[in-house]
C-alpha positions as CSV (number, residue, x, y, z in Angstrom):
1,X,-17.5,-50.0,80.2
2,X,-16.5,-46.6,79.6
3,X,-13.0,-45.4,78.4
4,X,-11.0,-42.4,79.2
5,X,-9.2,-40.8,76.0
6,X,-5.8,-39.3,76.8
7,X,-4.4,-36.7,74.3
8,X,-0.9,-35.4,74.7
9,X,0.4,-32.8,72.6
10,X,4.5,-33.0,72.0
11,X,6.8,-30.5,71.3
12,X,9.1,-33.1,70.0
13,X,7.0,-35.8,68.5
14,X,9.4,-37.6,66.5
15,X,11.9,-38.5,69.2
16,X,9.3,-38.8,72.0
17,X,6.1,-40.4,70.8
18,X,7.4,-43.7,71.3
19,X,8.8,-43.1,74.6
20,X,5.5,-41.8,75.8
21,X,3.6,-44.7,74.4
22,X,5.8,-47.2,76.3
23,X,5.3,-45.5,79.6
24,X,1.5,-45.1,79.1
25,X,1.3,-48.9,78.2
26,X,2.8,-49.6,81.6
27,X,-0.1,-47.7,83.3
28,X,-2.6,-50.0,81.3
29,X,-3.5,-47.7,78.6
30,X,-4.3,-50.4,75.9
31,X,-4.7,-48.6,72.4
32,X,-2.7,-45.8,70.9
33,X,-3.4,-43.2,68.0
34,X,-0.2,-41.3,67.1
35,X,-0.2,-38.4,64.6
36,X,2.3,-35.5,65.0
37,X,2.1,-33.4,67.1
38,X,-0.5,-35.8,69.4
39,X,-0.7,-39.1,70.7
40,X,-4.0,-40.5,71.8
41,X,-4.3,-43.2,74.3
42,X,-7.1,-45.2,75.8
43,X,-7.7,-47.0,79.1
44,X,-10.9,-48.5,80.4
45,X,-12.3,-46.4,83.4
46,X,-11.8,-48.8,86.1
47,X,-7.9,-48.9,85.5
48,X,-7.5,-45.2,85.0
49,X,-5.3,-43.9,87.9
50,X,-5.0,-39.9,87.6
51,X,-2.6,-39.4,90.2
52,X,-0.2,-41.8,88.5
53,X,-0.7,-40.1,85.3
54,X,0.3,-36.7,86.8
55,X,3.3,-38.2,88.5
56,X,4.6,-39.7,85.3
57,X,4.2,-36.3,83.3
58,X,5.7,-34.4,86.2
59,X,8.6,-36.7,86.0
60,X,9.1,-36.4,82.3
61,X,9.0,-32.9,82.4
62,X,11.7,-32.5,84.9
63,X,13.9,-34.5,82.5
64,X,12.8,-32.5,79.5
65,X,10.1,-30.3,78.7
66,X,8.3,-32.0,75.6
67,X,4.7,-32.3,76.9
68,X,3.1,-28.7,75.6
69,X,-0.4,-29.7,77.3
70,X,-2.7,-32.8,77.7
71,X,-6.3,-33.4,78.3
72,X,-8.4,-36.5,79.5
73,X,-11.9,-37.0,78.6
74,X,-14.5,-39.8,79.4
75,X,-16.1,-41.6,76.5
76,X,-19.3,-43.1,77.5
77,X,-19.9,-46.9,76.2
78,X,-22.2,-45.8,73.3
79,X,-19.7,-43.2,72.0
80,X,-17.0,-45.6,72.3
81,X,-18.5,-48.1,70.0
82,X,-19.5,-45.5,67.5
83,X,-15.6,-44.3,67.6
84,X,-14.6,-47.9,66.8
85,X,-16.9,-48.3,64.0
86,X,-15.9,-44.8,62.3
87,X,-12.2,-45.9,62.3
88,X,-12.6,-49.6,61.6
89,X,-11.1,-50.0,58.3
90,X,-10.3,-53.6,56.8
91,X,-7.0,-54.8,57.9
92,X,-5.0,-57.0,55.7
93,X,-2.3,-59.4,57.2
94,X,0.0,-60.4,54.3
95,X,-1.9,-61.7,51.3
96,X,-3.6,-64.5,53.6
97,X,-5.7,-63.0,55.9
98,X,-8.1,-59.9,56.2
99,X,-10.1,-58.7,59.1
100,X,-13.3,-56.9,58.3
101,X,-16.6,-55.6,59.8
102,X,-19.9,-56.9,58.8
103,X,-20.4,-53.5,57.4
104,X,-17.6,-53.7,54.7
105,X,-18.5,-54.1,51.1
106,X,-15.4,-55.8,49.8
107,X,-14.3,-58.0,46.5
108,X,-14.3,-61.8,47.3
109,X,-11.1,-62.8,49.0
110,X,-9.1,-66.2,48.7
111,X,-7.6,-66.2,52.0
112,X,-8.8,-66.4,55.4
113,X,-11.4,-63.6,56.1
114,X,-12.4,-62.9,59.7
115,X,-15.5,-60.7,60.2
116,X,-15.2,-58.8,63.7
117,X,-17.8,-56.5,65.5
118,X,-15.5,-55.1,67.9
119,X,-17.9,-53.4,70.5
120,X,-15.3,-51.9,72.6
121,X,-13.1,-55.1,72.8
122,X,-9.5,-55.1,71.8
123,X,-8.4,-57.1,68.7
124,X,-9.2,-56.0,65.5
125,X,-6.0,-56.5,63.7
126,X,-5.2,-52.6,63.4
127,X,-3.0,-52.7,66.4
128,X,0.8,-53.8,65.7
129,X,0.5,-56.7,68.4
130,X,-2.6,-58.2,66.9
131,X,-1.2,-58.0,63.4
132,X,2.0,-59.9,65.0
133,X,0.2,-62.4,66.5
134,X,-1.8,-63.4,63.2
135,X,1.1,-63.5,61.2
136,X,3.2,-65.7,63.5
137,X,0.1,-68.0,64.0
138,X,-0.3,-68.5,60.3
139,X,3.2,-70.0,60.0
140,X,2.5,-72.5,62.7
141,X,0.7,-75.8,62.5
142,X,-2.5,-75.7,64.4
143,X,-4.1,-78.7,63.0
144,X,-6.0,-80.9,65.6
145,X,-4.5,-78.7,68.3
146,X,-5.9,-77.3,71.8
147,X,-5.5,-73.7,72.2
148,X,-5.8,-71.3,75.1
149,X,-6.3,-67.6,73.9
150,X,-5.9,-65.4,77.2
151,X,-7.0,-61.8,77.0
152,X,-9.3,-63.1,73.9
153,X,-10.9,-59.5,73.4
154,X,-12.7,-59.7,70.0
155,X,-11.8,-63.4,69.7
156,X,-9.9,-62.7,66.5
157,X,-7.0,-65.0,67.7
158,X,-9.3,-67.8,68.7
159,X,-11.3,-67.5,65.4
160,X,-8.0,-67.4,63.3
161,X,-6.8,-70.5,65.2
162,X,-10.1,-72.6,64.5
163,X,-9.6,-71.5,60.6
164,X,-6.0,-72.8,60.8
165,X,-7.1,-76.2,62.1
166,X,-7.4,-76.0,66.0
167,X,-10.3,-78.0,67.4
168,X,-10.4,-77.2,70.9
169,X,-10.1,-73.4,71.9
170,X,-10.8,-71.9,75.3
171,X,-10.9,-68.0,75.0
172,X,-11.0,-66.3,78.2
173,X,-11.3,-62.3,79.0
174,X,-11.4,-60.6,82.1
175,X,-14.0,-58.4,81.0
176,X,-17.2,-59.9,80.7
177,X,-18.2,-57.5,77.7
178,X,-15.3,-58.8,76.1
179,X,-16.2,-62.6,76.6
180,X,-19.6,-61.7,75.2
181,X,-18.3,-59.9,72.1
182,X,-16.0,-62.8,71.5
183,X,-18.5,-65.5,71.5
184,X,-20.6,-63.2,69.3
185,X,-18.0,-63.0,66.8
186,X,-17.2,-66.7,66.9
187,X,-20.9,-67.3,66.1
188,X,-20.5,-64.8,63.2
189,X,-17.9,-66.7,61.7
190,X,-19.3,-70.1,61.7
191,X,-16.9,-71.4,64.5
192,X,-17.7,-74.4,66.5
193,X,-14.7,-75.0,68.5
194,X,-14.5,-71.9,70.4
195,X,-15.5,-71.8,74.1
196,X,-15.6,-68.0,75.6
197,X,-15.3,-67.7,78.9
198,X,-15.4,-64.6,81.6
199,X,-12.7,-64.5,84.1
200,X,-8.6,-64.7,84.9
201,X,-6.3,-67.4,85.6
202,X,-8.8,-69.3,87.7
203,X,-10.8,-70.0,84.9
204,X,-8.6,-71.8,82.8
205,X,-9.5,-75.5,82.7
206,X,-7.5,-77.9,84.5
207,X,-5.9,-79.3,81.2
208,X,-2.9,-79.0,79.3
209,X,-2.6,-77.3,76.1
210,X,-0.8,-77.5,72.5
211,X,-0.8,-73.6,72.0
212,X,-1.1,-70.8,74.2
213,X,-1.8,-67.3,72.9
214,X,-1.6,-64.1,75.3
215,X,-1.5,-60.6,73.8
216,X,-2.0,-58.6,77.0
217,X,0.6,-56.1,78.5
218,X,3.9,-56.8,79.9
219,X,2.9,-56.6,83.7
220,X,0.1,-59.2,83.2
221,X,2.2,-61.3,81.2
222,X,5.1,-61.4,83.8
223,X,2.5,-62.3,86.6
224,X,0.8,-64.9,84.6
225,X,4.0,-66.5,82.8
226,X,4.4,-69.2,85.3
227,X,0.8,-70.5,85.0
228,X,1.1,-70.6,81.2
229,X,4.3,-72.7,81.4
230,X,2.4,-75.3,84.2
231,X,-0.6,-75.8,81.4
232,X,1.5,-76.2,78.5
233,X,1.8,-79.8,77.3
234,X,5.6,-81.1,76.4
235,X,6.1,-79.7,72.8
236,X,3.8,-76.9,73.2
237,X,4.2,-73.3,72.0
238,X,3.5,-70.0,73.8
239,X,3.1,-67.0,71.6
240,X,3.4,-63.5,73.9
241,X,2.6,-59.9,72.4
242,X,1.3,-56.7,73.8
243,X,4.9,-55.4,74.8
244,X,7.6,-53.1,73.1
245,X,10.9,-54.7,71.8
246,X,12.6,-53.0,74.8
247,X,10.7,-55.5,77.1
248,X,11.6,-58.6,75.1
249,X,15.0,-59.5,77.3
250,X,13.1,-59.3,80.6
251,X,10.5,-61.5,79.3
252,X,12.9,-64.1,77.6
253,X,14.8,-64.3,81.0
254,X,11.7,-65.0,83.1
255,X,10.8,-67.7,80.4
256,X,14.0,-69.5,80.5
257,X,13.4,-70.1,84.3
258,X,10.3,-71.7,83.3
259,X,11.7,-74.4,81.1
260,X,10.5,-72.5,77.9
261,X,12.8,-72.6,75.2
262,X,13.0,-69.4,73.1
263,X,12.2,-69.8,69.3
264,X,11.6,-66.8,67.6
265,X,11.1,-62.8,68.0
266,X,9.2,-60.7,65.4
267,X,8.8,-57.0,65.3
268,X,6.7,-54.2,63.9
269,X,7.0,-50.5,64.5
270,X,8.6,-50.9,67.9
271,X,6.3,-53.7,69.2
272,X,7.2,-57.5,69.5
273,X,5.9,-61.1,69.6
274,X,7.9,-63.7,71.1
275,X,7.3,-67.4,70.6
276,X,8.4,-69.8,73.1
277,X,8.4,-73.9,73.0
278,X,8.2,-76.2,76.4
């Protein structure tokens, strides 16, 4: 799978970088690098819509001339893997979790260490939403729980769930290479309870879950929320992330109509995680 890299040069980075990222997230861009005066955004080739991007930027420029220029370039799969590796620094989530790559040489760690070879998949712990999900999970009881991880990416959340005591984990991703990467990383971490599947909602087993994890994007979450609610057992928890703090009220409102009780919200650099209970 190839990716497009979008580089946007801003004349007013301080006031517009978060706004640009929010707009691009709605166009299915899935990861971002922000370093004044530019924002870089990445999207799978199959999701890229050049006309929609041009319409967005034209609309922004009518409001305020803040985009000096932008470039779009195609990153072949091989180069994308190299890009990941060149930027994959160890990630520490509090004092209890660290996410590392196989090539890292680090001192012994007393907490939970997860070894991830990303291979283009989303979920290394670098992104704020993965960080939020991991931190929220660490404070929950997973002992003996049955877990569904939707949009599993590298499998980092599924692996953490097993490390926290879950004994039956179904990890699903719509991209075949992500499902493969998740399975590889599960094996790499000695996991025995994770089943990695390729597909969408139709792939979810006809059973109920104690915990559902979904770190995707707002539009996908909105479309799938009712299915999550149906597959949750009474007392089950749902963790949602992949969206901005400004989107939380909309998701809370949708969840309230599905017998999902809001329990907590955590934030990091403008991104959020929401926790619900059925």
